C-alpha positions in Angstrom: -24.0 -0.6 -34.8 -22.3 2.4 -33.2 -18.7 3.5 -33.9 -17.3 1.9 -30.7 -18.4 -1.6 -31.7 -17.7 -1.1 -35.4 -14.0 -0.5 -34.7 -13.4 -3.7 -32.8 -11.3 -6.2 -34.8 -10.7 -9.7 -33.7 -7.5 -11.7 -34.4 -6.1 -14.9 -33.1 -2.4 -15.9 -32.8 -0.8 -19.3 -32.1 2.3 -18.5 -30.1 3.4 -22.2 -29.6 1.9 -25.6 -29.4 -1.2 -25.2 -27.1 -0.6 -21.5 -26.5 -3.1 -19.1 -28.0 -3.7 -15.4 -27.9 -7.0 -13.7 -28.7 -6.8 -9.9 -29.5 -9.7 -7.4 -29.8 -8.1 -4.4 -31.4 -9.9 -1.1 -30.7 -9.1 2.5 -29.8 -12.4 3.1 -28.1 -11.2 2.6 -24.5 -8.8 4.4 -22.2 -8.3 1.1 -20.4 -6.8 -2.1 -21.8 -7.7 -5.6 -20.6 -5.5 -8.7 -20.4 -5.8 -12.2 -19.2 -3.5 -15.2 -19.0 -4.7 -18.6 -17.9 -3.8 -22.2 -17.7 -6.7 -24.4 -18.9 -7.0 -28.1 -17.8 -9.7 -30.6 -17.3 -12.0 -30.4 -14.3 -11.2 -33.3 -11.9 -13.0 -34.8 -9.0 -10.8 -32.8 -6.7 -9.5 -29.5 -8.0 -8.0 -28.0 -4.8 -4.3 -28.4 -5.9 -4.9 -26.4 -9.0 -7.3 -23.9 -7.5 -4.7 -22.9 -5.0 -2.1 -22.1 -7.6 -3.2 -18.6 -8.9 -3.5 -17.2 -5.4 -0.1 -18.7 -4.4 1.6 -17.5 -7.6 0.2 -14.0 -7.0 2.2 -13.8 -3.8 5.4 -13.1 -5.6 7.6 -13.5 -8.6 11.4 -13.5 -9.1 11.2 -9.8 -10.0 8.4 -8.8 -7.5 9.1 -11.1 -4.6 6.2 -9.9 -2.4 2.9 -8.1 -2.6 4.5 -4.8 -1.6 6.9 -4.8 -4.5 4.1 -6.1 -6.8 1.9 -3.2 -5.7 4.6 -0.7 -6.3 5.2 -2.2 -9.8 1.5 -1.9 -10.6 1.4 1.7 -9.3 4.3 2.5 -11.7 2.2 1.2 -14.6 -0.4 4.0 -14.1 -2.2 2.1 -11.4 -2.7 -1.2 -13.3 -4.6 -3.9 -11.5 -4.1 -7.7 -11.6 -6.3 -10.3 -9.9 -6.0 -14.1 -9.8 -9.0 -16.2 -10.8 -10.4 -19.7 -10.9 -13.2 -20.3 -13.4 -15.2 -23.3 -14.4 -16.0 -23.3 -18.2 -18.0 -26.3 -19.1 -15.9 -29.2 -18.0 -12.6 -27.3 -18.1 -10.9 -25.5 -15.3 -9.3 -22.2 -16.0 -6.8 -20.7 -13.5 -4.8 -17.5 -14.0 -4.9 -13.7 -13.9 -7.0 -10.9 -15.3 -5.5 -7.4 -15.6 -6.5 -3.9 -16.5 -4.2 -1.0 -17.3 -3.9 2.2 -19.2 -4.4 1.8 -22.9 -1.2 2.2 -25.0 -2.8 5.1 -27.0 -3.1 7.2 -23.8 0.7 7.3 -23.0 3.9 8.0 -24.8 4.8 5.1 -27.1 8.2 4.6 -25.5 6.7 3.7 -22.1 5.0 0.5 -23.5 2.7 -0.3 -20.6 1.1 -3.1 -22.7 4.4 -5.0 -23.1 5.2 -4.5 -19.4 1.8 -5.8 -18.2 2.1 -8.8 -20.6 5.5 -9.6 -19.1 4.2 -9.2 -15.6 1.5 -11.8 -16.3 4.0 -14.1 -17.7 6.2 -13.7 -14.6 3.2 -14.5 -12.4 2.6 -17.7 -14.4 6.1 -19.0 -15.0 8.6 -17.4 -12.5 7.4 -17.7 -8.9 9.5 -16.6 -6.0 10.6 -19.9 -4.3 12.1 -21.1 -1.1 14.4 -24.2 -1.3 12.9 -25.1 -4.7 9.2 -25.0 -3.5 6.6 -22.3 -2.8 7.3 -20.4 0.4 5.9 -22.2 3.4 4.3 -19.3 5.2 2.5 -18.1 2.1 1.4 -21.6 1.2 -0.2 -22.1 4.6 -1.9 -18.7 4.4 -3.4 -19.4 1.0 -4.5 -22.9 2.0 -6.5 -21.3 4.8 -7.8 -18.6 2.4 -9.0 -21.3 0.0 -10.8 -23.2 2.8 -12.5 -20.0 3.7 -13.4 -19.4 0.1 -15.0 -22.8 -0.3 -17.0 -22.5 3.0 -18.2 -19.0 2.0 -19.9 -20.5 -1.2 -22.8 -21.4 1.0 -23.3 -17.8 2.3 -25.0 -16.6 -0.9 -28.2 -18.6 -1.0 -29.2 -17.6 -4.5 -25.9 -18.7 -6.2 -25.4 -21.6 -3.9 -28.8 -23.0 -4.9 -27.7 -23.1 -8.5 -24.4 -24.6 -7.6 -26.0 -27.3 -5.5 -28.5 -28.2 -8.2 -25.7 -28.6 -10.8 -23.7 -30.6 -8.3 -26.5 -33.1 -7.9 -27.5 -33.1 -11.6 -23.9 -33.8 -12.7 -22.6 -35.9 -9.9 -21.2 -38.5 -12.3 -19.8 -35.8 -14.7 -16.8 -33.6 -14.3 -19.1 -30.5 -14.4 -20.5 -31.5 -11.0 -17.2 -30.9 -9.2 -16.5 -27.6 -7.5 -13.8 -25.6 -9.3 -12.2 -24.8 -5.9 -12.1 -28.3 -4.7 -13.3 -29.5 -1.3 -12.2 -28.4 2.2 -10.9 -32.0 2.8 -8.9 -31.7 -0.5 -7.3 -28.5 0.6 -6.5 -29.8 4.1 -4.8 -32.8 2.5 -2.4 -30.6 0.4 1.3 -30.8 1.1 4.1 -28.6 -0.3 5.2 -31.5 -2.5 1.6 -32.1 -3.8 1.2 -28.4 -4.7 4.6 -28.3 -6.4 3.7 -31.5 -8.4 0.4 -29.9 -9.5 2.2 -26.8 -10.7 4.7 -28.9 -12.7 1.7 -30.8 -14.3 0.1 -27.4 -15.2 3.3 -26.1 -16.8 3.8 -29.3 -18.8 0.2 -30.2 -19.9 -2.2 -27.3 -19.5 -3.3 -25.2 -22.5 -2.5 -21.5 -22.2 -5.2 -19.0 -23.2 -4.1 -15.3 -23.5 -6.3 -12.3 -24.2 -5.8 -8.6 -25.0 -8.2 -5.8 -25.7 -6.8 -2.4 -26.6 -5.2 -0.2 -29.3 -1.7 -1.8 -29.3 -0.6 -3.7 -32.4 -1.6 -7.4 -32.0 1.8 -8.5 -33.4 3.6 -6.5 -30.7 1.3 -8.0 -28.0 1.9 -11.5 -29.3 5.7 -10.9 -29.3 5.5 -9.6 -25.7 3.7 -12.7 -24.5 5.9 -15.0 -26.5 9.0 -13.4 -25.1 7.7 -13.6 -21.5 6.4 -17.1 -21.4 8.9 -19.8 -20.5 7.1 -23.0 -20.7 8.5 -26.5 -21.3 8.0 -27.7 -24.9 5.0 -30.0 -25.1 2.9 -31.6 -27.7 0.5 -32.9 -25.1 -1.4 -29.8 -24.0 -5.0 -30.2 -23.0 -7.7 -29.8 -25.7 -11.3 -29.1 -24.7 -14.0 -31.6 -25.5 -17.4 -30.0 -25.0 -19.9 -32.5 -23.4 -23.4 -31.3 -23.0 -24.7 -34.8 -21.9 -27.5 -35.1 -24.4 -29.0 -38.1 -22.5 -31.6 -36.8 -20.1 -32.4 -38.4 -16.7 -35.9 -39.1 -15.4 -36.9 -36.0 -13.4 -36.0 -36.2 -9.8 -36.9 -34.1 -6.7 -34.5 -33.3 -4.0 -35.4 -31.4 -0.8 -32.7 -30.1 1.6 -32.8 -27.9 4.6 -31.0 -24.6 4.3 -30.4 -22.0 7.0 -32.3 -19.1 5.5 -35.7 -17.3 6.0 -36.9 -18.2 2.5 -36.7 -21.3 0.3 -34.9 -21.6 -2.9 -36.6 -23.5 -5.7 -34.3 -24.4 -8.6 -35.2 -26.5 -11.7 -32.3 -28.0 -13.6 -32.9 -28.8 -17.2 -31.0 -30.5 -20.0 -31.2 -28.6 -23.3 -29.0 -30.9 -25.4 -27.5 -27.8 -27.0 -24.3 -25.8 -26.6 -23.2 -22.5 -28.0 -21.8 -23.8 -31.2 -25.1 -25.6 -32.2 -27.2 -24.1 -35.0 -30.3 -24.1 -32.8 -28.6 -22.3 -29.8 -29.9 -18.8 -30.7 -33.5 -20.1 -30.6 -32.7 -21.6 -27.2 -31.5 -18.2 -26.0 -34.7 -16.7 -27.1 -36.7 -19.4 -25.4 -34.9 -18.8 -22.1 -35.3 -15.1 -22.4 -39.1 -15.3 -23.0 -39.4 -17.7 -20.1 -37.3 -15.9 -17.6 -34.5 -13.8 -19.0 -35.7 -10.2 -18.2 -38.3 -8.2 -16.4 -40.9 -8.7 -19.2 -40.5 -12.5 -19.1 -43.2 -15.0 -18.2 -41.7 -16.0 -14.9 -41.2 -12.4 -13.8 -44.6 -11.1 -15.0 -46.8 -14.1 -14.0 -45.1 -16.0 -11.2 -43.7 -13.0 -9.4 -45.8 -10.0 -10.3 -49.3 -11.2 -10.9 -49.5 -14.2 -8.6 -46.9 -13.1 -6.0 -45.6 -16.7 -5.7 -41.9 -15.8 -5.4 -39.5 -13.0 -4.6 -37.6 -13.5 -7.8 -37.8 -15.9 -10.7 -35.4 -16.2 -13.7 -34.0 -18.6 -16.3 -30.3 -18.8 -17.3 -28.3 -20.8 -19.7 -24.8 -22.4 -19.5 -23.8 -22.3 -23.2 -20.8 -24.6 -22.7 -22.5 -27.4 -20.7 -25.9 -27.0 -22.2 -27.9 -26.6 -18.9 -30.7 -24.3 -18.2 -31.5 -23.2 -14.6 -34.8 -21.8 -13.5 -34.2 -20.2 -10.1 -36.7 -18.7 -7.7 -36.9 -17.6 -4.1 -40.2 -18.6 -2.4 -41.9 -19.0 1.0 -41.9 -22.7 1.9 -45.7 -22.9 1.9 -45.8 -21.7 -1.7 -43.7 -24.5 -3.1 -46.5 -26.5 -4.8 -48.1 -23.3 -6.3 -44.8 -21.8 -7.5 -43.6 -25.1 -9.1 -47.0 -25.7 -10.7 -47.1 -22.2 -12.3 -43.5 -22.4 -13.6 -44.2 -25.8 -15.2 -47.5 -24.4 -16.6 -45.7 -21.4 -18.2 -43.3 -23.8 -19.9 -46.1 -26.0 -21.1 -48.0 -23.1 -22.6 -44.9 -22.0 -24.5 -44.4 -25.5 -25.9 -48.1 -25.8 -26.9 -48.0 -22.7 -29.0 -48.7 -19.9 -26.6 -45.6 -17.8 -27.6 -46.8 -14.5 -29.0 -45.0 -12.5 -31.6 -44.9 -9.6 -29.2 -43.2 -11.7 -26.5 -40.6 -13.0 -29.1 -39.7 -9.5 -30.3 -39.3 -8.1 -26.8 -37.1 -10.9 -25.9 -35.1 -10.5 -29.1 -34.5 -6.8 -28.5 -33.5 -7.5 -24.9 -30.9 -10.2 -25.9 -29.5 -8.1 -28.7 -29.1 -5.1 -26.4 -27.3 -7.3 -23.8 -24.9 -8.7 -26.4 -24.1 -5.2 -27.8 -23.3 -4.0 -24.3 -20.4 -6.5 -24.2 -18.6 -4.1 -26.5 -18.9 -1.3 -23.9 -16.2 -2.7 -21.6 -12.8 -4.3 -22.2 -13.3 -6.6 -19.2 -16.7 -7.7 -20.4 -15.0 -8.6 -23.7 -12.3 -10.5 -21.8 -14.9 -12.6 -20.0 -16.8 -13.4 -23.3 -13.8 -14.2 -25.3 -12.1 -16.2 -22.6 -15.1 -18.5 -22.3 -15.3 -18.8 -26.1 -11.6 -19.7 -26.4 -11.7 -22.2 -23.6 -14.7 -24.0 -25.1 -13.4 -23.8 -28.7 -16.3 -21.6 -29.8 -15.6 -19.0 -32.5 -18.9 -17.0 -32.9 -18.4 -13.2 -32.5 -21.1 -11.1 -30.8 -21.9 -9.6 -34.2 -22.5 -13.1 -35.7 -24.6 -14.1 -32.7 -26.8 -11.0 -33.2 -27.2 -11.8 -36.9 -28.4 -15.3 -36.0 -30.8 -14.1 -33.4 -32.4 -11.8 -35.9 -33.2 -14.7 -38.2 -34.8 -17.0 -35.6 -38.5 -17.5 -36.2 -41.4 -18.2 -33.7 -41.8 -21.9 -34.6 -38.1 -22.5 -34.0 -38.3 -21.1 -30.5 -41.2 -23.3 -29.6 -39.6 -26.4 -31.2 -36.3 -26.0 -29.2 -38.3 -25.4 -26.0 -40.0 -28.8 -26.5 -36.5 -30.4 -26.5 -35.7 -29.0 -23.1 -36.0 -31.8 -20.5 -36.5 -31.4 -16.8 -33.8 -33.3 -14.9 -33.9 -32.1 -11.3 -36.2 -30.1 -9.0 -34.1 -28.9 -6.1 -35.8 -27.3 -3.2 -33.6 -25.8 -0.5 -36.2 -25.4 2.3 -35.6 -22.4 4.5 -35.3 -23.4 8.1 -34.5 -20.0 9.6 -31.2 -18.6 10.8 
């Protein structure tokens, strides 16, 4: 492992009941990364909560509008803050991610780390209000923005195909819900409903904080603890990972989609999540099948047989789903589906070669090591880990991947069960 990754040290801090900070201490970067998020269960309608980070971003008591907020960030060496809404398994995470100059690059007395931590706390806990509620004009503006954001999800056929497949697969599970809610849910929001949702978040959501940089973790923890003003609560949300280990009988759904090419997606239940002992073997199975340009789907289905424009396999380590996604001409549906299933069956029957396995192993290890090249990549990794309650470090994951044997990969592949074939048939634009 190179020096950059060797010097990364992980620590966790419990700041209060249900308030946790994850620190990656390193002096390898000129930029530090932060995040601050409320974590709550996904619901059937998430619009009231999905609206909050964008509305909170519009102003705090100390930075009452976007202009003042922008000036404050400029004064912090051009720091950046962005609101986010993330679905992590069956949890909803709403909050802010920030990047700013690392503490080691400026005079100690300036303390940009503490100032950014305080700013994130202000955004979460001290909004600029009007008559005890969020300001009416900004609320209406962000309502419309959220409607536009939901409608725009259909504009990317490749990602929407996966989203639609998961929605159908998990229609009776929280994971099937859209993290942004529905257009109808946003349209039904009133100022009182939004305010009530915010009060619920303050009282019951878990808080996950993250920092990556060279500042002393104890000082970072003190800055966040000082800035957060949350009501005392012993009833903050705790994640329960549910991978739904009961598989459904395979189904086929065909829907028209306004595009020039069809999207064929296979949704599979793996019965495994990131904390399971066999998960590294599952990662290798997915990589061999469709995880990189040397994979079976890419080499055979795309390159040799020209049955698709792209084909890949991805895993959701929190929910335990595998998605095989491909873009095809409508008239190649039967051939493409048949070849994808044939490649899977060959792997299950013993066709995995040692060469394939080692290439996939090298690719995965390289991808995991690259997480340590960017503080924001580390934020994304550790935020998902923290929300799900997983504790495995990238280094531990690499060690486990190195120990996986060929027979374990084929065995775990035989556990993977096809749940849904979703074909979004292109009908032109």
